[in-house]
N, CA, C and O atoms as a Tinker XYZ file with bonds, in Angstrom:
   376  protein
     1  N     16.815000  -54.057000   71.402000    73     2
     2  CA    17.404000  -53.697000   72.682000    64     1     3
     3  C     17.469000  -54.911000   73.605000    63     2     4     5
     4  O     18.450000  -55.094000   74.326000    81     3
     5  N     16.428000  -55.739000   73.584000    73     3     6
     6  CA    16.422000  -56.915000   74.446000    64     5     7
     7  C     17.522000  -57.894000   74.064000    63     6     8     9
     8  O     18.085000  -58.570000   74.925000    81     7
     9  N     17.827000  -57.971000   72.770000    73     7    10
    10  CA    18.888000  -58.875000   72.317000    64     9    11
    11  C     20.237000  -58.409000   72.851000    63    10    12    13
    12  O     21.054000  -59.227000   73.274000    81    11
    13  N     20.472000  -57.111000   72.832000    73    11    14
    14  CA    21.728000  -56.562000   73.351000    64    13    15
    15  C     21.864000  -56.846000   74.847000    63    14    16    17
    16  O     22.928000  -57.256000   75.311000    81    15
    17  N     20.811000  -56.632000   75.579000    73    15    18
    18  CA    20.825000  -56.903000   77.023000    64    17    19
    19  C     21.114000  -58.380000   77.265000    63    18    20    21
    20  O     21.925000  -58.732000   78.121000    81    19
    21  N     20.444000  -59.236000   76.505000    73    19    22
    22  CA    20.648000  -60.676000   76.649000    64    21    23
    23  C     22.098000  -61.061000   76.361000    63    22    24    25
    24  O     22.701000  -61.824000   77.116000    81    23
    25  N     22.657000  -60.531000   75.267000    73    23    26
    26  CA    24.040000  -60.844000   74.915000    64    25    27
    27  C     25.026000  -60.360000   75.971000    63    26    28    29
    28  O     25.977000  -61.065000   76.308000    81    27
    29  N     24.800000  -59.171000   76.487000    73    27    30
    30  CA    25.688000  -58.655000   77.530000    64    29    31
    31  C     25.597000  -59.505000   78.796000    63    30    32    33
    32  O     26.606000  -59.754000   79.456000    81    31
    33  N     24.392000  -59.948000   79.130000    73    31    34
    34  CA    24.223000  -60.797000   80.310000    64    33    35
    35  C     24.879000  -62.162000   80.109000    63    34    36    37
    36  O     25.481000  -62.708000   81.033000    81    35
    37  N     24.761000  -62.712000   78.900000    73    35    38
    38  CA    25.401000  -64.001000   78.605000    64    37    39
    39  C     26.922000  -63.866000   78.683000    63    38    40    41
    40  O     27.598000  -64.734000   79.234000    81    39
    41  N     27.450000  -62.785000   78.137000    73    39    42
    42  CA    28.903000  -62.565000   78.218000    64    41    43
    43  C     29.359000  -62.413000   79.663000    63    42    44    45
    44  O     30.394000  -62.960000   80.045000    81    43
    45  N     28.609000  -61.685000   80.463000    73    43    46
    46  CA    28.962000  -61.516000   81.877000    64    45    47
    47  C     28.920000  -62.856000   82.606000    63    46    48    49
    48  O     29.790000  -63.140000   83.429000    81    47
    49  N     27.923000  -63.678000   82.312000    73    47    50
    50  CA    27.816000  -64.996000   82.943000    64    49    51
    51  C     28.956000  -65.910000   82.482000    63    50    52    53
    52  O     29.490000  -66.688000   83.273000    81    51
    53  N     29.322000  -65.816000   81.216000    73    51    54
    54  CA    30.434000  -66.608000   80.696000    64    53    55
    55  C     31.739000  -66.234000   81.402000    63    54    56    57
    56  O     32.539000  -67.106000   81.743000    81    55
    57  N     31.945000  -64.943000   81.618000    73    55    58
    58  CA    33.143000  -64.512000   82.349000    64    57    59
    59  C     33.107000  -64.994000   83.796000    63    58    60    61
    60  O     34.149000  -65.295000   84.378000    81    59
    61  N     31.928000  -65.066000   84.368000    73    59    62
    62  CA    31.796000  -65.579000   85.726000    64    61    63
    63  C     32.211000  -67.053000   85.791000    63    62    64    65
    64  O     32.911000  -67.469000   86.714000    81    63
    65  N     31.780000  -67.818000   84.820000    73    63    66
    66  CA    32.156000  -69.236000   84.767000    64    65    67
    67  C     33.659000  -69.368000   84.528000    63    66    68    69
    68  O     34.319000  -70.205000   85.143000    81    67
    69  N     34.192000  -68.545000   83.638000    73    67    70
    70  CA    35.633000  -68.579000   83.363000    64    69    71
    71  C     36.421000  -68.213000   84.621000    63    70    72    73
    72  O     37.490000  -68.773000   84.864000    81    71
    73  N     35.910000  -67.290000   85.414000    73    71    74
    74  CA    36.564000  -66.929000   86.669000    64    73    75
    75  C     36.650000  -68.138000   87.592000    63    74    76    77
    76  O     37.670000  -68.346000   88.248000    81    75
    77  N     35.586000  -68.935000   87.646000    73    75    78
    78  CA    35.614000  -70.140000   88.477000    64    77    79
    79  C     36.638000  -71.150000   87.961000    63    78    80    81
    80  O     37.359000  -71.762000   88.749000    81    79
    81  N     36.702000  -71.325000   86.642000    73    79    82
    82  CA    37.691000  -72.240000   86.061000    64    81    83
    83  C     39.104000  -71.747000   86.364000    63    82    84    85
    84  O     39.993000  -72.536000   86.683000    81    83
    85  N     39.297000  -70.441000   86.261000    73    83    86
    86  CA    40.606000  -69.860000   86.567000    64    85    87
    87  C     40.955000  -70.056000   88.041000    63    86    88    89
    88  O     42.108000  -70.337000   88.369000    81    87
    89  N     39.991000  -69.916000   88.917000    73    87    90
    90  CA    40.222000  -70.141000   90.342000    64    89    91
    91  C     40.630000  -71.589000   90.593000    63    90    92    93
    92  O     41.546000  -71.851000   91.373000    81    91
    93  N     39.961000  -72.518000   89.940000    73    91    94
    94  CA    40.332000  -73.934000   90.074000    64    93    95
    95  C     41.771000  -74.145000   89.611000    63    94    96    97
    96  O     42.537000  -74.857000   90.261000    81    95
    97  N     42.138000  -73.525000   88.490000    73    95    98
    98  CA    43.501000  -73.651000   87.955000    64    97    99
    99  C     44.538000  -73.120000   88.948000    63    98   100   101
   100  O     45.572000  -73.747000   89.177000    81    99
   101  N     44.251000  -71.973000   89.523000    73    99   102
   102  CA    45.189000  -71.376000   90.473000    64   101   103
   103  C     45.309000  -72.248000   91.729000    63   102   104   105
   104  O     46.412000  -72.469000   92.230000    81   103
   105  N     44.197000  -72.733000   92.225000    73   103   106
   106  CA    44.239000  -73.588000   93.418000    64   105   107
   107  C     44.968000  -74.896000   93.143000    63   106   108   109
   108  O     45.709000  -75.387000   93.994000    81   107
   109  N     44.759000  -75.463000   91.954000    73   107   110
   110  CA    45.443000  -76.710000   91.615000    64   109   111
   111  C     46.947000  -76.518000   91.464000    63   110   112   113
   112  O     47.716000  -77.462000   91.645000    81   111
   113  N     47.368000  -75.303000   91.133000    73   111   114
   114  CA    48.804000  -75.055000   90.985000    64   113   115
   115  C     49.539000  -75.145000   92.321000    63   114   116   117
   116  O     50.768000  -75.216000   92.347000    81   115
   117  N     48.810000  -75.142000   93.411000    73   115   118
   118  CA    49.430000  -75.267000   94.726000    64   117   119
   119  C     49.836000  -76.703000   95.037000    63   118   120   121
   120  O     50.549000  -76.949000   96.009000    81   119
   121  N     49.388000  -77.652000   94.217000    73   119   122
   122  CA    49.698000  -79.068000   94.434000    64   121   123
   123  C     50.689000  -79.513000   93.360000    63   122   124   125
   124  O     50.287000  -79.830000   92.241000    81   123
   125  N     51.977000  -79.540000   93.693000    73   123   126
   126  CA    53.003000  -79.800000   92.672000    64   125   127
   127  C     53.016000  -81.228000   92.137000    63   126   128   129
   128  O     53.582000  -81.469000   91.071000    81   127
   129  N     52.413000  -82.177000   92.837000    73   127   130
   130  CA    52.490000  -83.579000   92.430000    64   129   131
   131  C     51.314000  -84.020000   91.558000    63   130   132   133
   132  O     51.144000  -85.217000   91.326000    81   131
   133  N     50.514000  -83.097000   91.078000    73   131   134
   134  CA    49.382000  -83.473000   90.232000    64   133   135
   135  C     49.860000  -83.943000   88.871000    63   134   136   137
   136  O     50.871000  -83.469000   88.354000    81   135
   137  N     49.124000  -84.877000   88.304000    73   135   138
   138  CA    49.424000  -85.366000   86.955000    64   137   139
   139  C     48.705000  -84.478000   85.946000    63   138   140   141
   140  O     47.518000  -84.665000   85.677000    81   139
   141  N     49.430000  -83.515000   85.394000    73   139   142
   142  CA    48.828000  -82.544000   84.473000    64   141   143
   143  C     48.514000  -83.152000   83.119000    63   142   144   145
   144  O     47.928000  -82.483000   82.268000    81   143
   145  N     48.892000  -84.417000   82.896000    73   143   146
   146  CA    48.518000  -85.078000   81.648000    64   145   147
   147  C     47.109000  -85.654000   81.713000    63   146   148   149
   148  O     46.577000  -86.120000   80.706000    81   147
   149  N     46.509000  -85.623000   82.893000    73   147   150
   150  CA    45.111000  -86.025000   83.059000    64   149   151
   151  C     44.257000  -85.174000   82.117000    63   150   152   153
   152  O     44.438000  -83.957000   82.066000    81   151
   153  N     43.334000  -85.781000   81.372000    73   151   154
   154  CA    42.542000  -85.009000   80.403000    64   153   155
   155  C     41.780000  -83.825000   80.998000    63   154   156   157
   156  O     41.673000  -82.779000   80.357000    81   155
   157  N     41.264000  -83.970000   82.183000    73   155   158
   158  CA    40.517000  -82.858000   82.805000    64   157   159
   159  C     41.473000  -81.728000   83.170000    63   158   160   161
   160  O     41.204000  -80.563000   82.879000    81   159
   161  N     42.586000  -82.076000   83.805000    73   159   162
   162  CA    43.555000  -81.057000   84.203000    64   161   163
   163  C     44.198000  -80.388000   82.995000    63   162   164   165
   164  O     44.431000  -79.179000   82.999000    81   163
   165  N     44.484000  -81.170000   81.966000    73   163   166
   166  CA    45.088000  -80.568000   80.779000    64   165   167
   167  C     44.086000  -79.668000   80.060000    63   166   168   169
   168  O     44.484000  -78.689000   79.429000    81   167
   169  N     42.796000  -79.983000   80.145000    73   167   170
   170  CA    41.770000  -79.107000   79.560000    64   169   171
   171  C     41.692000  -77.785000   80.306000    63   170   172   173
   172  O     41.593000  -76.722000   79.693000    81   171
   173  N     41.737000  -77.855000   81.625000    73   171   174
   174  CA    41.710000  -76.635000   82.432000    64   173   175
   175  C     42.933000  -75.783000   82.117000    63   174   176   177
   176  O     42.833000  -74.563000   81.988000    81   175
   177  N     44.077000  -76.427000   81.995000    73   175   178
   178  CA    45.307000  -75.706000   81.660000    64   177   179
   179  C     45.215000  -75.083000   80.269000    63   178   180   181
   180  O     45.613000  -73.935000   80.074000    81   179
   181  N     44.698000  -75.828000   79.315000    73   179   182
   182  CA    44.592000  -75.320000   77.948000    64   181   183
   183  C     43.640000  -74.129000   77.860000    63   182   184   185
   184  O     43.825000  -73.246000   77.022000    81   183
   185  N     42.633000  -74.103000   78.713000    73   183   186
   186  CA    41.659000  -73.010000   78.700000    64   185   187
   187  C     42.207000  -71.765000   79.398000    63   186   188   189
   188  O     41.954000  -70.645000   78.955000    81   187
   189  N     42.947000  -71.954000   80.475000    73   187   190
   190  CA    43.344000  -70.811000   81.304000    64   189   191
   191  C     44.745000  -70.275000   81.040000    63   190   192   193
   192  O     44.985000  -69.079000   81.211000    81   191
   193  N     45.665000  -71.124000   80.632000    73   191   194
   194  CA    47.050000  -70.671000   80.487000    64   193   195
   195  C     47.260000  -69.574000   79.443000    63   194   196   197
   196  O     48.059000  -68.671000   79.691000    81   195
   197  N     46.592000  -69.602000   78.295000    73   195   198
   198  CA    46.796000  -68.476000   77.369000    64   197   199
   199  C     46.427000  -67.129000   77.992000    63   198   200   201
   200  O     47.115000  -66.133000   77.770000    81   199
   201  N     45.360000  -67.098000   78.758000    73   199   202
   202  CA    44.953000  -65.858000   79.424000    64   201   203
   203  C     45.974000  -65.461000   80.491000    63   202   204   205
   204  O     46.368000  -64.298000   80.575000    81   203
   205  N     46.395000  -66.421000   81.296000    73   203   206
   206  CA    47.384000  -66.121000   82.337000    64   205   207
   207  C     48.727000  -65.721000   81.738000    63   206   208   209
   208  O     49.411000  -64.853000   82.281000    81   207
   209  N     49.109000  -66.340000   80.633000    73   207   210
   210  CA    50.398000  -66.024000   79.999000    64   209   211
   211  C     50.442000  -64.580000   79.515000    63   210   212   213
   212  O     51.509000  -63.967000   79.485000    81   211
   213  N     49.297000  -64.036000   79.138000    73   211   214
   214  CA    49.257000  -62.633000   78.719000    64   213   215
   215  C     49.682000  -61.729000   79.867000    63   214   216   217
   216  O     50.353000  -60.722000   79.644000    81   215
   217  N     49.303000  -62.073000   81.085000    73   215   218
   218  CA    49.675000  -61.269000   82.251000    64   217   219
   219  C     51.061000  -61.624000   82.760000    63   218   220   221
   220  O     51.752000  -60.771000   83.316000    81   219
   221  N     51.474000  -62.866000   82.579000    73   219   222
   222  CA    52.826000  -63.258000   82.996000    64   221   223
   223  C     53.886000  -62.513000   82.204000    63   222   224   225
   224  O     54.974000  -62.240000   82.712000    81   223
   225  N     53.569000  -62.186000   80.962000    73   223   226
   226  CA    54.506000  -61.436000   80.143000    64   225   227
   227  C     54.630000  -59.986000   80.578000    63   226   228   229
   228  O     55.636000  -59.335000   80.296000    81   227
   229  N     53.610000  -59.476000   81.265000    73   227   230
   230  CA    53.612000  -58.081000   81.712000    64   229   231
   231  C     54.122000  -57.900000   83.129000    63   230   232   233
   232  O     54.726000  -56.878000   83.452000    81   231
   233  N     53.879000  -58.895000   83.976000    73   231   234
   234  CA    54.187000  -58.765000   85.404000    64   233   235
   235  C     55.190000  -59.840000   85.798000    63   234   236   237
   236  O     54.842000  -61.020000   85.835000    81   235
   237  N     56.422000  -59.458000   86.090000    73   235   238
   238  CA    57.401000  -60.467000   86.514000    64   237   239
   239  C     57.095000  -60.956000   87.934000    63   238   240   241
   240  O     56.485000  -60.232000   88.721000    81   239
   241  N     57.514000  -62.167000   88.259000    73   239   242
   242  CA    57.311000  -62.668000   89.627000    64   241   243
   243  C     58.012000  -61.768000   90.644000    63   242   244   245
   244  O     59.114000  -61.280000   90.395000    81   243
   245  N     57.376000  -61.558000   91.770000    73   243   246
   246  CA    57.916000  -60.718000   92.835000    64   245   247
   247  C     58.252000  -61.625000   94.022000    63   246   248   249
   248  O     57.360000  -62.207000   94.640000    81   247
   249  N     59.507000  -61.736000   94.323000    73   247   250
   250  CA    59.928000  -62.570000   95.447000    64   249   251
   251  C     59.537000  -64.027000   95.279000    63   250   252   253
   252  O     59.265000  -64.713000   96.264000    81   251
   253  N     59.506000  -64.506000   94.049000    73   251   254
   254  CA    59.124000  -65.887000   93.784000    64   253   255
   255  C     57.636000  -66.100000   93.666000    63   254   256   257
   256  O     57.194000  -67.213000   93.381000    81   255
   257  N     56.845000  -65.053000   93.878000    73   255   258
   258  CA    55.391000  -65.168000   93.769000    64   257   259
   259  C     54.926000  -64.671000   92.412000    63   258   260   261
   260  O     55.332000  -63.602000   91.956000    81   259
   261  N     54.075000  -65.455000   91.774000    73   259   262
   262  CA    53.510000  -65.080000   90.486000    64   261   263
   263  C     52.204000  -64.320000   90.737000    63   262   264   265
   264  O     51.183000  -64.912000   91.088000    81   263
   265  N     52.258000  -63.013000   90.551000    73   263   266
   266  CA    51.086000  -62.175000   90.800000    64   265   267
   267  C     50.206000  -62.005000   89.571000    63   266   268   269
   268  O     49.229000  -61.256000   89.607000    81   267
   269  N     50.540000  -62.689000   88.487000    73   267   270
   270  CA    49.767000  -62.533000   87.261000    64   269   271
   271  C     48.320000  -62.997000   87.441000    63   270   272   273
   272  O     47.410000  -62.417000   86.849000    81   271
   273  N     48.101000  -64.025000   88.242000    73   271   274
   274  CA    46.735000  -64.511000   88.460000    64   273   275
   275  C     45.891000  -63.456000   89.170000    63   274   276   277
   276  O     44.710000  -63.296000   88.865000    81   275
   277  N     46.484000  -62.750000   90.100000    73   275   278
   278  CA    45.754000  -61.698000   90.812000    64   277   279
   279  C     45.303000  -60.608000   89.846000    63   278   280   281
   280  O     44.154000  -60.168000   89.888000    81   279
   281  N     46.208000  -60.180000   88.984000    73   279   282
   282  CA    45.869000  -59.149000   88.006000    64   281   283
   283  C     44.855000  -59.694000   86.999000    63   282   284   285
   284  O     43.977000  -58.959000   86.547000    81   283
   285  N     44.970000  -60.970000   86.648000    73   283   286
   286  CA    44.013000  -61.592000   85.729000    64   285   287
   287  C     42.608000  -61.598000   86.335000    63   286   288   289
   288  O     41.632000  -61.334000   85.634000    81   287
   289  N     42.500000  -61.897000   87.632000    73   287   290
   290  CA    41.199000  -61.865000   88.301000    64   289   291
   291  C     40.637000  -60.441000   88.340000    63   290   292   293
   292  O     39.438000  -60.245000   88.140000    81   291
   293  N     41.477000  -59.470000   88.590000    73   291   294
   294  CA    41.027000  -58.075000   88.616000    64   293   295
   295  C     40.502000  -57.669000   87.244000    63   294   296   297
   296  O     39.470000  -57.005000   87.144000    81   295
   297  N     41.208000  -58.065000   86.186000    73   295   298
   298  CA    40.770000  -57.729000   84.828000    64   297   299
   299  C     39.437000  -58.397000   84.499000    63   298   300   301
   300  O     38.567000  -57.773000   83.891000    81   299
   301  N     39.270000  -59.660000   84.894000    73   299   302
   302  CA    37.995000  -60.343000   84.661000    64   301   303
   303  C     36.859000  -59.679000   85.429000    63   302   304   305
   304  O     35.757000  -59.515000   84.907000    81   303
   305  N     37.136000  -59.300000   86.668000    73   303   306
   306  CA    36.120000  -58.633000   87.484000    64   305   307
   307  C     35.719000  -57.304000   86.859000    63   306   308   309
   308  O     34.536000  -56.964000   86.826000    81   307
   309  N     36.683000  -56.564000   86.371000    73   307   310
   310  CA    36.394000  -55.293000   85.717000    64   309   311
   311  C     35.539000  -55.505000   84.470000    63   310   312   313
   312  O     34.574000  -54.775000   84.243000    81   311
   313  N     35.895000  -56.503000   83.665000    73   311   314
   314  CA    35.122000  -56.791000   82.458000    64   313   315
   315  C     33.695000  -57.203000   82.805000    63   314   316   317
   316  O     32.752000  -56.780000   82.137000    81   315
   317  N     33.527000  -58.023000   83.843000    73   315   318
   318  CA    32.190000  -58.431000   84.275000    64   317   319
   319  C     31.381000  -57.215000   84.726000    63   318   320   321
   320  O     30.203000  -57.090000   84.390000    81   319
   321  N     32.002000  -56.339000   85.472000    73   319   322
   322  CA    31.317000  -55.143000   85.949000    64   321   323
   323  C     30.889000  -54.257000   84.793000    63   322   324   325
   324  O     29.771000  -53.742000   84.786000    81   323
   325  N     31.764000  -54.075000   83.820000    73   323   326
   326  CA    31.435000  -53.253000   82.662000    64   325   327
   327  C     30.304000  -53.864000   81.842000    63   326   328   329
   328  O     29.424000  -53.149000   81.363000    81   327
   329  N     30.327000  -55.180000   81.681000    73   327   330
   330  CA    29.245000  -55.836000   80.954000    64   329   331
   331  C     27.923000  -55.734000   81.709000    63   330   332   333
   332  O     26.876000  -55.497000   81.105000    81   331
   333  N     27.970000  -55.910000   83.022000    73   331   334
   334  CA    26.755000  -55.775000   83.821000    64   333   335
   335  C     26.204000  -54.362000   83.765000    63   334   336   337
   336  O     24.993000  -54.166000   83.666000    81   335
   337  N     27.089000  -53.378000   83.828000    73   335   338
   338  CA    26.661000  -51.986000   83.738000    64   337   339
   339  C     26.085000  -51.699000   82.342000    63   338   340   341
   340  O     25.067000  -51.021000   82.209000    81   339
   341  N     26.748000  -52.222000   81.316000    73   339   342
   342  CA    26.249000  -52.034000   79.956000    64   341   343
   343  C     24.883000  -52.650000   79.762000    63   342   344   345
   344  O     24.033000  -52.082000   79.076000    81   343
   345  N     24.663000  -53.812000   80.362000    73   343   346
   346  CA    23.365000  -54.467000   80.257000    64   345   347
   347  C     22.293000  -53.647000   80.957000    63   346   348   349
   348  O     21.182000  -53.509000   80.446000    81   347
   349  N     22.621000  -53.102000   82.123000    73   347   350
   350  CA    21.618000  -52.317000   82.836000    64   349   351
   351  C     21.321000  -51.009000   82.114000    63   350   352   353
   352  O     20.180000  -50.548000   82.118000    81   351
   353  N     22.332000  -50.404000   81.494000    73   351   354
   354  CA    22.112000  -49.178000   80.729000    64   353   355
   355  C     21.255000  -49.484000   79.491000    63   354   356   357
   356  O     20.333000  -48.738000   79.162000    81   355
   357  N     21.577000  -50.596000   78.812000    73   355   358
   358  CA    20.823000  -50.961000   77.614000    64   357   359
   359  C     19.367000  -51.305000   77.953000    63   358   360   361
   360  O     18.462000  -51.103000   77.143000    81   359
   361  N     19.167000  -51.825000   79.161000    73   359   362
   362  CA    17.808000  -52.162000   79.582000    64   361   363
   363  C     17.056000  -50.951000   80.096000    63   362   364   365
   364  O     15.850000  -51.017000   80.334000    81   363
   365  N     17.773000  -49.833000   80.269000    73   363   366
   366  CA    17.138000  -48.611000   80.771000    64   365   367
   367  C     17.045000  -48.550000   82.269000    63   366   368   369
   368  O     16.328000  -47.714000   82.819000    81   367
   369  N     17.776000  -49.443000   82.948000    73   367   370
   370  CA    17.730000  -49.456000   84.417000    64   369   371
   371  C     18.747000  -48.487000   84.987000    63   370   372   373
   372  O     18.448000  -47.769000   85.941000    81   371
   373  N     19.969000  -48.453000   84.406000    73   371   374
   374  CA    21.070000  -47.658000   84.962000    64   373   375
   375  C     21.017000  -46.301000   84.485000    63   374   376
   376  O     21.865000  -45.486000   84.848000    81   375
């Protein structure tokens, strides 16, 4: 049981870190003159774009605004909440 709780907590923490990386990616997209060939920026793009592209295919831009990132954040938050709840249930707290 402790292993399950630990794994769920690690997954929730990993999603939390991924949320921060995704936030950095979204904020950097506001600066059009960035050199995306920079190794750090291209790494951030390589990590986040496949996830964002999944939502871009479902949600078309509205008035020129790409709302896929908003839905992506909501999905990550939901997954984190479910993992946290699962960990507390597995630990016998919830």
